[in-house]
Structure formats: C-alpha cells, structure tokens
C-alpha positions in Angstrom: 0.2 0.1 0.2 1.3 3.2 -1.1 0.3 6.7 -0.3 -2.8 8.5 -2.1 -4.0 11.5 -3.4 -7.5 12.8 -3.6 -8.5 15.9 -5.3 -12.6 16.7 -4.0 -14.0 18.6 -6.7 -11.5 20.3 -8.8 -12.2 23.0 -10.5 -9.3 23.7 -13.3 -8.8 21.2 -15.8 -4.6 22.0 -16.4 -4.1 21.6 -12.3 -5.8 17.8 -12.5 -3.9 16.9 -15.1 -0.8 18.3 -13.8 -1.6 16.0 -10.7 -2.1 13.0 -13.1 1.1 13.8 -14.4 3.0 14.0 -10.8 0.7 10.5 -10.2 2.0 8.6 -13.4 5.7 10.3 -12.5 5.7 8.8 -8.5 3.7 6.0 -9.0 0.7 7.3 -6.8 -3.1 6.8 -7.9 -5.2 9.7 -8.0 -8.7 10.0 -6.5 -11.2 12.4 -8.8 -14.3 13.5 -6.6 -17.1 14.6 -8.9 -18.5 16.7 -10.1 -15.7 18.6 -11.3 -16.2 22.4 -12.7 -15.0 21.1 -15.8 -16.1 17.9 -18.3 -13.7 15.4 -16.9 -12.2 13.7 -20.1 -8.7 13.1 -21.7 -9.1 16.0 -23.7 -9.6 18.1 -20.8 -6.7 17.1 -18.6 -4.4 17.0 -21.7 -2.4 20.5 -21.1 -1.7 19.5 -17.4 -1.3 15.4 -18.5 0.8 15.9 -21.6 1.0 12.1 -23.0 1.5 10.9 -19.5 -2.2 10.3 -18.9 -1.9 7.0 -20.4 0.7 6.2 -17.4 -1.2 7.5 -14.6 -3.5 5.1 -12.3 -7.1 7.2 -11.2 -10.0 6.1 -9.7 -13.4 8.7 -10.2 -15.9 9.0 -7.4 -19.4 10.4 -8.5 -19.6 11.8 -5.1 -17.5 12.8 -1.8 -20.0 9.8 0.0 -19.2 7.3 -2.4 -15.2 8.5 -1.8 -15.6 8.5 2.1 -17.1 5.0 1.8 -14.1 3.6 -0.4 -11.6 5.6 1.8 -13.3 4.0 5.3 -14.0 0.0 3.7 -10.6 0.5 2.8 -9.1 1.3 6.4 -7.6 4.5 5.2 -6.4 7.4 7.0 -7.4 11.0 5.8 -5.2 14.1 5.4 -6.6 17.2 4.5 -4.2 20.0 3.1 -5.8 22.9 4.3 -4.9 26.5 5.5 -7.0 25.8 8.0 -4.4 23.7 9.9 -2.3 24.8 12.4 0.3 21.7 11.8 2.6 21.8 9.8 3.6 19.4 6.5 6.9 19.3 7.4 6.4 18.6 11.3 3.2 15.8 10.6 4.0 12.0 10.3 2.7 10.5 7.6 1.8 6.6 6.8 1.5 4.5 3.5 -2.0 4.1 3.9 -2.6 8.2 3.7 -5.1 9.6 1.6 -3.6 13.1 1.0 -6.8 15.3 0.2 -6.8 18.2 -1.5 -9.8 21.4 -1.9 -11.1 22.7 -4.9 -9.1 26.1 -6.1 -12.2 28.2 -5.6 -12.9 26.9 -2.2 -11.4 24.3 -0.4 -14.0 21.6 1.0 -16.8 22.3 3.0 -17.1 21.9 7.1 -18.5 18.7 7.5 -15.8 17.0 5.0 -13.2 18.6 6.7 -14.7 17.2 9.8 -14.0 13.6 8.4 -10.3 14.5 8.2 -8.3 12.3 10.7 -5.3 14.4 10.7 -5.5 18.3 9.1 -2.0 19.8 7.9 -1.2 23.5 6.2 2.1 24.8 4.5 4.1 27.1 6.1 4.5 30.6 4.3 4.2 34.6 4.5 1.2 35.7 6.6 0.3 37.8 3.8 -0.1 35.1 1.3 -3.5 33.5 0.8 -2.7 30.0 -0.9 -0.7 28.4 -3.8 -2.0 26.6 -6.5 -3.4 23.3 -5.8 -1.0 21.5 -8.2 2.1 22.9 -6.6 0.5 22.3 -2.7 -0.3 19.3 -3.7 3.3 18.0 -4.9 4.3 19.7 -2.0 3.2 17.5 0.5 2.9 14.4 -1.4 6.7 15.1 -2.2 7.1 15.0 1.9 4.9 11.8 2.8 6.3 9.9 0.1 9.7 10.7 1.9 8.8 9.8 4.5 7.4 6.5 3.7 10.5 5.9 2.3 8.8 5.4 -1.1 11.9 7.2 -3.0 14.4 4.3 -2.3 12.1 2.2 -5.2 12.1 4.9 -7.8 15.2 5.3 -10.0 
C-alpha cells in the first residue's frame, strides 16, 4: 500500500492534469471526486497531463460520500491539506495508508468534509499570502509524505 492523492471537486482541468502527471511519474493513484468544475475527460486534462495520462492511475468517485465509503472500507487515513490547519506538513507523520485530500481551487472543502479528516496539515508560508496553486501545494505535501514513507527508495 502506498500513499494516494484525492482531489475534491477540482475546478481547473490543467491542475488536475498536472496532478495526474505527477501521480504517473511517482506511481501514486489519484482519486477524482465529482462533480468537477469542467467536463472530466482525457481531452480536458491533456494540457496538464501531456502524454502521461496513459500511465496515470486514477479512480473517479461520483460524490464525496462514495469516496468516503471507499476510504473507510479500505481502512485509509484521510489527511486534509488546508490553510485552516495549525500543523505543518513538515511536522506531521505520514503513513503508507494515507490518502491526502486537496480541496477545490475556489473554495477548499466544506466543513463537513473537513470534519472527516483524521489529520489536517498546512504548508507554512508568509502570512500575507493566501494560498498556493493546488497542484503546487499537492506536490509539496505528497513529496514530504513519500519521503517519510521511503517510497523514493524504490524509484530510480
């Protein structure tokens, strides 16, 4: 089992494509929680995914409830990346069964979804700045989680 990444109702096709490419390169499955803010299709995400889409592993969930039922049945811990957390992504301890959840670019996740998180983390940054691009933020936290769980040792 390895860490996976989930996108809650992503708004921007290019960010989703970029994260699909990241997942393909690192061997990480991406979960896409519908509805998306764009018609999800290979054509829609091609700009960000380039020709990596055929190598990407991803699962689509019709709703957050469907995703959450899958996650609970699989015994996976939910790690939410949020600007509202106090714990730094670099102080958190990650496990191989974690699923890192990224919120919508425009609104994050609703409070009810945040309430399901087993762990909430944030990226430390300058106080006067609001947030990072979701693909950049996802890359940072995924990289730290994979480093901690020694996944990079298996990649060349």
